[in-house]
N, C-alpha and C positions, 0 to 999 in steps of 0.2 A: 645521126643528126645531133646538133647541139641542143641542149635543154635551156630554156629561158623560163622566167617566172613572172606571173601576173596575178595578183591576189584576187581580183574581182572577175576573173575569167570564167565564163560558163560555156557549156558544150555547144549551144546553138549560136554562138558568136560567129558570124560569117567572116569577119575580119577584125583585126585588133591593131591598135596603135600603141607603141611602147613609149614609156616615159623617157626622160633624158638619160637616166642612168643605164637602163637596158639598151637604149638606142646607141649610146656611145660604146657599150660593150660589144654590141652586135656589129657596128660599122667600123669602129676604130681598132678595137682589141682583136676581135676575131676576123675582121676584114670580110664579112659576109657581103655577098653581092645580090642584086635583084635576080630573082629566079631560083635561088638556092632554097633548099628545104630546111625547116627548123621544127622543133617540138617545144611546146609551151605548157606549163602546168600551173595550177592554182594551189598546189600543195595539199589537195584533198582527193587525190586519186585520178584527176583528169589529165589526160595527155591530148592536147590539141595540136594537131599537125598542120603545118601551113607552108605556103610559099611566100618568100619575101617579095613585096611589091614596091617597097621603098627602103633604102638603106641610108638614111640621113642621120647624122650625129645627134640631132635634136629631136627628131620624130621619125623613127623607123616604123614600118607597117608590114603586115602579112595577111594573106587571105587563106581561109580554111580549105584543107584538102581532105582531112580525115579526123575522126575523134575516137579515142579509146578511153574507156572507163576502167581503170585498174582496181582490182581488189587488193586490200592490204594483207599480204601474206605474213607479215612480221608479227610475232607474239609481243604484246606490249611490254616494254621495259621502261620503268620510271626511275630516273636518277635524281635524288634530292641531295644537293651538294652546297657546301659553304663556299661562297665566291672567294677567290684568291685576291690578295692585295694587288697583284699585278694584273692589269687589264689584258696584256698579251697572253698570259698563261690561261686566264679564264676563257678568252676568245678561242684559243687553241683547243681547249677542252670542248667547247660548244661545236666547233667545226668538225673535229675528229669523231665525237660521239654521234653526230648526225650522219657522217659517212658510214659508221659502223652499223647504225640502225636504231638508235635510241628513239623512243616514241614521246617521251615527256621529260622535262627538266624543271625542277623546282629549286630556286636559290634559297638556302637556309641561313637564318641568322642565329648563330650559336654563341655560347658564352665566350669562346676563344676566337670568335670571328675577327679578322682584321679589316674586312670590308663590310660596311653597314648599309650600303645601297648599291644598286646596279643601274645600268642604262638599258632598259628593255628594247628601245628602238634599235640601238647599235647591235645588241645581241641577236635580235630577230634577223638583222641583215646577215650576221654570221651564219645563222641557221639556214637561211635561204642560199647563201653561197655554198654551204656544205651539201645541201639538197641538189643543187645544180651540178656540182662537181661529181657527185656520186650517181647522178642520173636516176634519182628516186622521185616518187610522185606523192609522197606523204610527208608534209612538213612537221617536225616535232613541235609539240606544244610547249611554250614557255610560260610557266605560271608566275604570278607575282611573288616577290620575296616575302617570306613568312618566318616567324620565329619558330625555333625548334619546339617550344612548348605547345604552340598552337598546332603545328604540323602533325606531331605524333598522335594527337587526339582525333584527327580526321579519319574518315572512313577509307581504309586502304585495302589492297588485295590481300588474299590469304597469305601469300608468300611475301612477307615484309622483313627486311634485313637491315642490320646496322653493321657497318665495317668499322672496327676500331682497333687500336694497338695495345690496349691494356691487357694485362694477364687475365686469362679466363678460359672458358671452354668454348672457344670459337671453332666453327667448322669452316673447311675450305668450300668453295662454291660447288665443286664436283660432289660434295657430300650432301648437298641440299636436294631434297626430293622435289619432284614436279617442277623442274625449271621450264617446262614447256607450257606454262601458264603465266598469267600476268605477274610481274615481279616488281617490287620496289626495293631499291638499295639506297641507304643513306651514307653519304661520305662527309666526314668532318673537316674542319679547318686545319691549318698548320697548328700543331700543338694538340690535335685530336679533340674528340668530344670530351666534355668534363665528366668526372665520375658521376655527378648528379644526373647528367643527360643520359649516360649509359644505363644507369639504374632505372630511370624513368622509362626508357625504351624497353628494357627487359620486363618491367611490370606491365607494359602494354603489349606484351607477346611479340616483340621484334626478335627475330633470331640473330645471334651474333656470328659474324663471319670474319675470316682473315683473308687478306689478299696476298699473303706470302710473308717470309721472314724479314724481308727488307722493309725499312721504313720509307714509304712513298710520299712524294709531294701530293697535295690534294688533287690537282688536275691529273696527275699520273694515276692515282688510285681510281679516279673516275673512269679513265680510259681502260685500265686493266679490268675493272668490273664489267664494263660494256663488252670488251673483247672476249672475256672468258665466258660470259653468258652466251654470246653469239656462237662461240666455238662449241660449247657444250650442247647447245641446241642443234647445231649442225651434225655433231657426232650422233646424237640420239636419233636423227632421221635415218642414219645409215644402219644403225644396230637393229 
């Protein structure tokens, strides 16, 4: 069944009416018909299954047939990343990170940042699109943009890492112990974190990691970090 999103959905809703955007997607894009079955989520683990009773481009509706409450099986992965100058590249990261299974994203304002502000509403739409595409039921949390200085002083999980390109004693992700617990990884802007930022992170016990010998674009580095953590976690389940 196709997955749709409705933020204020609750398990005991006997029927739901979709807004214009989801109604158009349901009726025009997917060409769903009355009587077909769909799944709807609120991004908090709820899967509300229903049958379409109206397939109108402005106001589609469905009636409940079943409800499933999913448990989140993903180990939390928090990516703090400096937004790219290009909106397209930033949105690409948000979409693909959601599909891979990131649980939280924090936009960072760094010394070398090219973008000083974000559009949360637009980025949340990208997260929702990635959620629906990958048929997941837990929407990643988008935190407000915050300065690097403020962010590193917050209370973070025990495994907190900074990926940078400067010479030093960085570890590869497979060398990090206990990847099967909550992890935070910071990704810098084009031009990398400043020397001052790297030093500040080290003083606050952030571990330094490398994502490979190639110099990666910011959004690519973010995806590589997400993908490698997910892969290493899957491997550990088999061993």
